[in-house]
C-alpha positions as CSV (number, residue, x, y, z in Angstrom):
1,X,-11.9,-21.0,62.9
2,X,-15.7,-21.3,63.7
3,X,-17.2,-24.8,63.4
4,X,-20.8,-23.8,63.7
5,X,-22.8,-20.7,62.6
6,X,-26.3,-19.3,63.0
7,X,-28.9,-20.9,60.7
8,X,-29.8,-17.5,59.4
9,X,-26.3,-16.8,58.1
10,X,-25.2,-18.3,54.8
11,X,-22.6,-21.0,55.3
12,X,-19.5,-21.9,53.2
13,X,-18.3,-25.5,53.4
14,X,-14.8,-26.3,52.3
15,X,-12.1,-29.0,52.8
16,X,-8.4,-29.1,53.4
17,X,-6.6,-30.1,50.1
18,X,-4.2,-32.4,52.0
19,X,-6.3,-34.4,54.5
20,X,-9.8,-33.6,53.2
21,X,-11.0,-32.4,56.6
22,X,-14.4,-30.6,56.3
23,X,-14.8,-27.1,57.6
24,X,-17.5,-24.5,57.4
25,X,-17.7,-20.8,58.1
26,X,-20.1,-17.9,57.5
27,X,-19.6,-15.8,54.5
28,X,-20.0,-12.7,56.6
29,X,-16.8,-13.6,58.5
30,X,-14.7,-13.6,55.3
31,X,-12.9,-10.3,54.7
32,X,-10.3,-11.2,52.0
33,X,-10.6,-12.0,48.4
34,X,-8.5,-15.2,48.8
35,X,-8.8,-16.1,52.5
36,X,-6.1,-18.3,54.1
37,X,-6.6,-21.1,56.5
38,X,-4.5,-23.4,58.6
39,X,-5.8,-27.0,58.9
40,X,-6.1,-28.0,62.5
41,X,-5.6,-31.7,61.6
42,X,-2.6,-31.7,59.4
43,X,-1.3,-28.1,59.8
44,X,-1.5,-27.4,56.0
45,X,-1.8,-23.8,55.0
46,X,-4.2,-23.3,52.1
47,X,-6.2,-20.8,50.2
48,X,-9.8,-20.6,49.0
49,X,-10.4,-19.8,45.4
50,X,-13.9,-18.6,44.5
51,X,-13.5,-18.6,40.8
52,X,-14.8,-22.2,40.6
53,X,-17.3,-22.0,43.5
54,X,-20.8,-23.3,43.0
55,X,-23.4,-22.3,45.7
56,X,-24.5,-25.3,47.7
57,X,-21.4,-27.4,47.0
58,X,-18.2,-27.9,49.0
59,X,-15.2,-25.9,48.0
60,X,-11.8,-27.6,47.9
61,X,-8.9,-25.5,49.3
62,X,-5.8,-24.9,47.3
63,X,-2.2,-25.2,48.4
64,X,-0.3,-22.0,48.8
65,X,2.3,-22.8,46.1
66,X,-0.4,-23.8,43.6
67,X,-2.5,-20.8,44.3
68,X,0.5,-18.4,43.9
69,X,1.5,-20.1,40.6
70,X,-2.0,-19.8,39.2
71,X,-2.3,-16.1,40.1
72,X,1.1,-15.5,38.5
73,X,0.1,-17.2,35.3
74,X,-3.1,-15.1,35.2
75,X,-1.3,-11.7,35.6
76,X,2.0,-12.4,33.7
77,X,1.6,-11.1,30.2
78,X,2.6,-13.4,27.4
79,X,6.0,-12.6,25.9
80,X,5.7,-11.2,22.3
81,X,6.6,-13.7,19.6
82,X,9.3,-12.3,17.4
83,X,8.0,-12.2,13.8
84,X,10.3,-13.8,11.4
85,X,11.7,-11.2,8.9
86,X,11.1,-12.5,5.4
87,X,13.1,-10.8,2.7
88,X,11.0,-9.0,0.2
89,X,11.6,-6.8,-2.9
90,X,9.3,-4.7,-5.1
91,X,8.1,-6.3,-8.3
92,X,10.0,-4.7,-11.3
93,X,6.7,-4.0,-13.1
94,X,3.9,-3.3,-10.5
95,X,6.1,-2.6,-7.5
96,X,4.1,-5.0,-5.2
97,X,6.3,-6.3,-2.4
98,X,7.0,-10.0,-3.1
99,X,9.2,-12.7,-1.5
100,X,12.7,-12.8,-3.0
101,X,12.2,-16.5,-3.5
102,X,9.0,-16.1,-5.6
103,X,9.5,-16.7,-9.4
104,X,6.2,-15.1,-10.3
105,X,4.6,-11.9,-9.0
106,X,1.2,-12.8,-7.4
107,X,-0.2,-9.4,-8.3
108,X,0.6,-9.0,-12.0
109,X,2.0,-12.4,-13.0
110,X,5.4,-11.2,-14.1
111,X,8.0,-13.9,-14.3
112,X,10.5,-12.0,-12.1
113,X,13.7,-14.0,-12.5
114,X,13.3,-14.3,-16.3
115,X,12.5,-10.6,-16.5
116,X,15.7,-9.7,-14.6
117,X,17.7,-12.0,-16.8
118,X,16.3,-10.3,-19.9
119,X,17.5,-7.0,-18.5
120,X,21.0,-8.2,-17.8
121,X,21.4,-10.5,-20.9
122,X,22.3,-8.4,-24.0
123,X,21.8,-11.5,-26.3
124,X,18.1,-11.7,-25.3
125,X,17.1,-9.0,-27.8
126,X,17.9,-7.7,-31.2
127,X,20.5,-4.9,-31.1
128,X,19.4,-1.5,-32.2
129,X,20.5,2.1,-32.3
130,X,21.4,4.0,-29.1
131,X,18.0,5.7,-29.3
132,X,16.2,2.3,-29.4
133,X,18.3,0.9,-26.5
134,X,17.5,4.0,-24.4
135,X,13.8,3.7,-25.2
136,X,13.8,0.0,-24.4
137,X,15.3,0.7,-20.9
138,X,12.8,3.6,-20.4
139,X,9.9,1.3,-21.2
140,X,11.1,-1.3,-18.7
141,X,11.6,1.3,-16.0
142,X,8.2,3.0,-16.6
143,X,6.1,0.2,-18.1
144,X,2.7,1.8,-17.5
145,X,3.7,4.9,-19.5
146,X,2.2,4.1,-22.9
147,X,3.7,7.2,-24.5
148,X,7.1,5.5,-24.2
149,X,5.8,2.4,-25.9
150,X,4.5,4.5,-28.7
151,X,7.8,6.3,-29.0
152,X,9.7,3.0,-29.1
153,X,7.4,1.7,-32.0
154,X,7.8,5.0,-33.9
155,X,11.6,5.0,-33.6
156,X,11.8,1.3,-34.7
157,X,9.6,2.1,-37.7
158,X,11.7,5.1,-38.6
159,X,14.9,3.0,-38.4
160,X,13.3,0.2,-40.4
161,X,14.0,-2.1,-37.5
162,X,10.6,-3.4,-36.4
163,X,12.3,-6.7,-35.7
164,X,13.9,-5.0,-32.6
165,X,10.4,-4.1,-31.3
166,X,8.9,-7.4,-32.3
167,X,11.4,-9.5,-30.4
168,X,11.3,-7.2,-27.4
169,X,7.5,-7.3,-27.0
170,X,7.4,-11.0,-27.9
171,X,9.7,-11.8,-24.9
172,X,7.5,-9.6,-22.7
173,X,4.5,-11.7,-23.7
174,X,6.2,-14.9,-22.7
175,X,7.6,-13.5,-19.4
176,X,4.3,-11.9,-18.4
177,X,1.3,-14.0,-19.6
178,X,-1.3,-11.8,-17.8
179,X,-0.1,-8.5,-19.3
180,X,-2.5,-6.5,-21.4
181,X,0.1,-4.0,-22.7
182,X,2.7,-6.2,-24.6
183,X,0.1,-8.1,-26.7
184,X,-1.4,-4.8,-27.8
185,X,2.0,-3.7,-29.2
186,X,2.7,-7.1,-30.8
187,X,-0.6,-6.6,-32.6
188,X,0.5,-3.1,-33.6
189,X,3.9,-4.3,-34.9
190,X,2.1,-7.0,-36.9
191,X,-0.1,-4.5,-38.5
192,X,2.8,-2.3,-39.5
193,X,4.8,-5.3,-40.8
194,X,1.8,-6.3,-43.0
195,X,1.6,-2.8,-44.5
196,X,5.3,-2.8,-45.2
197,X,5.1,-6.3,-46.8
198,X,2.1,-5.3,-49.0
199,X,3.9,-2.1,-50.2
200,X,7.1,-4.1,-51.1
201,X,5.0,-6.7,-52.9
202,X,3.2,-4.1,-54.9
203,X,6.4,-2.5,-56.0
204,X,7.9,-5.8,-57.0
205,X,4.9,-6.7,-59.3
206,X,5.0,-3.5,-61.3
207,X,7.1,-4.9,-64.1
208,X,6.7,-8.6,-63.5
209,X,4.6,-11.0,-65.4
210,X,1.2,-11.9,-64.1
211,X,1.5,-14.9,-61.8
212,X,-1.1,-17.2,-60.2
213,X,-2.2,-15.7,-56.9
214,X,-0.7,-17.6,-53.9
215,X,-2.1,-17.7,-50.4
216,X,0.4,-15.9,-48.1
217,X,0.7,-17.8,-44.9
218,X,2.5,-15.2,-42.7
219,X,-0.1,-12.4,-43.2
220,X,-2.9,-14.9,-42.6
221,X,-1.3,-16.0,-39.3
222,X,-0.8,-12.3,-38.4
223,X,-4.5,-11.6,-39.1
224,X,-5.7,-14.5,-37.0
225,X,-3.3,-13.6,-34.2
226,X,-4.4,-9.9,-34.2
227,X,-8.0,-10.9,-34.2
228,X,-7.5,-13.2,-31.2
229,X,-5.7,-10.4,-29.3
230,X,-8.5,-8.0,-30.2
231,X,-11.2,-10.4,-29.0
232,X,-9.3,-11.2,-25.8
233,X,-8.9,-7.5,-25.0
234,X,-12.5,-6.7,-25.7
235,X,-14.1,-9.7,-24.0
236,X,-12.9,-10.2,-20.4
237,X,-14.3,-13.8,-20.3
238,X,-12.0,-14.7,-23.2
239,X,-8.8,-13.0,-21.9
240,X,-6.8,-16.2,-22.4
241,X,-7.0,-15.5,-26.2
242,X,-4.7,-12.5,-25.7
243,X,-1.7,-14.7,-25.0
244,X,-2.6,-17.1,-27.7
245,X,-3.0,-14.4,-30.3
246,X,0.1,-12.6,-29.2
247,X,2.2,-15.8,-29.4
248,X,0.8,-16.5,-32.9
249,X,1.6,-12.9,-34.0
250,X,5.1,-13.1,-32.6
251,X,5.9,-16.4,-34.3
252,X,4.6,-15.0,-37.6
253,X,6.7,-11.9,-37.2
254,X,9.8,-14.0,-36.3
255,X,9.3,-16.1,-39.4
256,X,8.8,-12.9,-41.5
257,X,11.9,-11.2,-40.3
258,X,14.0,-14.3,-40.5
259,X,13.2,-14.9,-44.2
260,X,12.9,-11.3,-45.4
261,X,15.8,-10.2,-47.6
262,X,18.3,-8.0,-45.8
263,X,19.2,-4.7,-47.2
């Protein structure tokens, strides 16, 4: 190994990593990317690594095992981390993939577990005809199809069983607070029930004696509830009124159907 070089040639100074003996050599004499040297004083074999070299400063050699380990770490690709498979299922309403452990759909707000329970629990709704039952299941399976909703309301009205539709949509409002569809049909059922009540009251008063006019609480609550639903649907900033109005309408309808005389 040369110990002295011409002044016109650029000189590299380096030390043995074991005994710190100083060496120097001309850059022009180096032909390898990581040149190897044997220390004359301690016989240690070492490498030179230029990745941390600063011109004008001494370079400290690196032991062979250390250099090889560093090079291996640089070229060995990282092993891919196996991604944990999280069980998911589509939301029954909007079909967004959600975790099976989630109680509420983050996309549409449906209370998933309660919704499933309603489907499997026959006591969670008023029993109706076969046509009404089929329409109820069709609405749940194709919730965005408003023609099915209209057909369900029409069939319930024809069978004089609006109570079936009222309880069905009332439960949907409680299970799905952010829904815009169910409150609209609660409002629709409330309007139909008010018309039916007014017609029955008119027929009853035909041959009866005049009585002092009384304030009817149920229709008033229905009117207020429908108004709140309408405001909530029409004004995005007041959307929370939809749920409040739908709840009021549903409670009024439940009271109405509970105390109406059965045929």
